[in-house]
N, C-alpha and C positions, 0 to 999 in steps of 0.2 A: 168439099175443098174450097168451094167459094166464101165460106164465111171464115175461112183460117187467117187472112190476112186484114180484113175489118176489125175481127176478134182479138188479133195481138197489136193493132193498133190502140185499141180498147183499155186494155191493160197496161199499156205502156203510158197512156195518157193518166191511167189512175193511178200508177206507180211515180209517175214524174208530181203529178197533183198533190199527193199525199205528202211527198217530199217538201213541196213548197209550203205546204199549210202546218205541216208540223216539225219543219226542220226549225234548230234553234234560231234565233235573231242575233246578227252580229249588231254590236251598238254601233252608233255612228262615228265615224273617224273622227276625232279631236284633233285639230290643229294646235302646235302650240307655239304661238307667236309674243313676240316682246311687244310690252306697251307700245302703243305708238307714241311717239314724241312731237307734240302741236308746236312749240315754241318758234320752230324756223317759220312758219306759215304767217305769224305777227310781222317776219321782215319781210319776208316777199312770199307770194301765194305760190310761185313755182317751187321753192324749197318745202314743200309741204312732204312730209315723210323721207327727209333727205337723211343720209346716211352720218357716220359719225366723221370722216372725213369733212363733208360738207360743213355740218354741225359745229366742227372744231374751226374750219376757216370763218364762218358768221360770228363765231363769239369772238375771233381774234380782231375783226374788223369792228365788230362793235365797241371793241374797245378804245379806236381811234372817235368816236362821236360823242358829241355834246348833248345835254338838255334830259329833260325829263323823261322824253319817249324812252330813251336809250336807256336810261337807268333803271325805268320800270320792266323795260323788254328784257334786260339781262337779269334783273332781280326775279322775275316770273322764269325764266329761261333756267336758273341755279336752281329753283324749287323742284323745277318738272324734269332737270336732265339725269336720265340714269347713268351716261358714262363717266366714269371718272378723270378721264383726261378731257373730255368736253367741260365737266364740272370744274376743274381747274382753271382752264382757260375762261370760263365764264366769268369765276370769281376775279382772278386778274383784272378782266374787262371791267369788273363792277369797281373795283379799288381804282383803276386808273379814272373811269368817268367821274368818281368821287372827288380823286384828288382835282382834277380840272375844274369840277363845281366849285372846290374850298378855293380855289385859285383865281377864280373869276369875281 
């Protein structure tokens, strides 16, 4: 009877180790995330990874700016932006920047 417990432990060890070795492997979990939008970081580094509301506000504010930097930033943002509402705001901002440049 003195060998009963060690033998039982060894049998359990073999059973669990065979499960660990021969059990089917699960594929790693894949997280589906939207592509990162990088253009807000060109305006302010703190805005990197900003949500739609912040990008919409940035697009509206960029429309009040003048100069080549604003025009180039908005044009690049328009090419990158996945959200339709922010894209429309960026298109309006680009049109306003170009209109101001034409007046000057």
